[in-house]
C-alpha positions as CSV (number, residue, x, y, z in Angstrom):
1,M,64.1,-50.6,-174.5
2,Y,65.5,-46.8,-175.1
3,A,68.4,-45.7,-178.0
4,K,71.5,-44.8,-176.8
5,G,70.8,-41.0,-178.0
6,K,67.8,-41.5,-176.4
7,C,69.1,-42.4,-173.3
8,T,71.2,-38.9,-173.0
9,V,68.6,-37.2,-174.2
10,V,66.3,-38.4,-171.4
11,F,68.9,-38.1,-168.9
12,A,70.2,-34.2,-170.0
13,L,66.6,-33.4,-169.5
14,A,65.9,-35.2,-165.8
15,L,69.3,-33.1,-164.8
16,L,67.8,-29.8,-166.2
17,T,64.6,-30.2,-164.7
18,A,66.4,-31.5,-161.5
19,F,68.1,-27.9,-161.2
20,L,65.0,-26.1,-162.5
21,L,62.7,-27.4,-160.0
22,M,65.2,-27.9,-157.2
23,G,64.5,-26.4,-153.7
24,A,67.5,-25.6,-152.6
25,C,68.5,-24.7,-149.1
26,A,71.9,-22.7,-147.4
27,T,72.5,-22.9,-143.7
28,A,69.3,-22.6,-141.2
29,Q,69.3,-19.6,-139.2
30,Q,68.1,-19.5,-135.3
31,P,65.2,-17.2,-134.9
32,A,66.1,-14.6,-132.0
33,G,64.7,-15.5,-128.7
34,G,63.6,-18.9,-129.1
35,N,64.3,-22.6,-129.9
36,T,62.4,-23.2,-133.0
37,M,64.7,-22.8,-136.1
38,A,63.7,-21.0,-138.6
39,E,62.9,-22.4,-142.1
40,P,65.7,-22.2,-144.2
41,P,66.4,-19.6,-147.0
42,R,65.6,-21.3,-150.3
43,I,67.8,-20.2,-153.5
44,S,67.0,-20.8,-157.1
45,A,68.2,-23.8,-158.9
46,A,70.6,-21.3,-161.1
47,E,71.9,-19.8,-158.3
48,A,72.7,-23.4,-156.2
49,Y,74.6,-23.7,-159.8
50,Q,76.8,-21.0,-159.8
51,K,77.4,-21.1,-156.5
52,V,78.8,-24.6,-156.8
53,K,80.5,-23.9,-160.1
54,A,82.4,-21.0,-159.1
55,G,83.1,-23.0,-155.9
56,T,82.0,-20.8,-153.1
57,A,79.1,-23.5,-151.7
58,L,79.0,-27.1,-151.6
59,L,76.2,-29.1,-152.9
60,V,75.1,-32.1,-150.3
61,C,72.4,-35.2,-151.7
62,A,69.8,-35.0,-148.9
63,Y,69.3,-39.1,-149.8
64,P,71.2,-41.4,-147.5
65,E,71.3,-44.2,-149.2
66,D,74.3,-44.7,-151.9
67,E,71.6,-46.2,-154.6
68,T,69.7,-43.4,-154.3
69,F,72.2,-40.6,-154.4
70,K,73.9,-42.6,-158.0
71,K,70.4,-42.2,-159.5
72,M,70.0,-38.6,-158.3
73,Q,73.4,-37.2,-158.6
74,L,73.5,-33.8,-159.5
75,E,76.7,-31.8,-161.5
76,G,79.2,-31.2,-159.0
77,A,77.1,-32.7,-155.8
78,I,78.3,-35.2,-152.8
79,S,76.7,-37.4,-151.0
80,L,75.4,-37.3,-147.5
81,K,77.5,-39.8,-146.3
82,E,80.8,-37.8,-147.9
83,F,79.4,-34.9,-146.6
84,E,79.4,-36.0,-143.2
85,S,82.3,-37.6,-143.1
86,R,83.5,-33.9,-144.1
87,L,81.8,-32.3,-141.9
88,S,84.3,-32.0,-138.9
89,G,87.2,-30.3,-141.4
90,L,84.5,-27.9,-142.8
91,K,84.7,-23.9,-142.2
92,K,81.9,-22.7,-140.0
93,D,81.1,-20.0,-142.6
94,Q,81.0,-22.5,-145.4
95,E,77.3,-22.4,-147.5
96,I,75.7,-25.9,-147.8
97,I,72.9,-26.4,-149.9
98,F,71.3,-29.5,-149.8
99,Y,69.0,-30.7,-152.5
100,C,66.6,-33.4,-153.0
101,A,64.2,-34.6,-156.4
């Protein structure tokens, strides 16, 4: 079993690693003249963090299970269920960043 200090370090390292390795994406764009969606644009973890911190983007954990969300929750993130409940009230130009780790 981990000592309290070791757990804090392990958690901090896991959080940092998640931010560094996270493949964040913004709203997907529709290609001209086609029905197939293009690959969503990807941004760095650092850029995602800055946008969420500044309040210009919404960070959403892509896991539908509450238990998984609690394990994988990053600072400032909301659950997929919360996102779905807020969807109708979001502005059409709201930047949304989904992640999974």
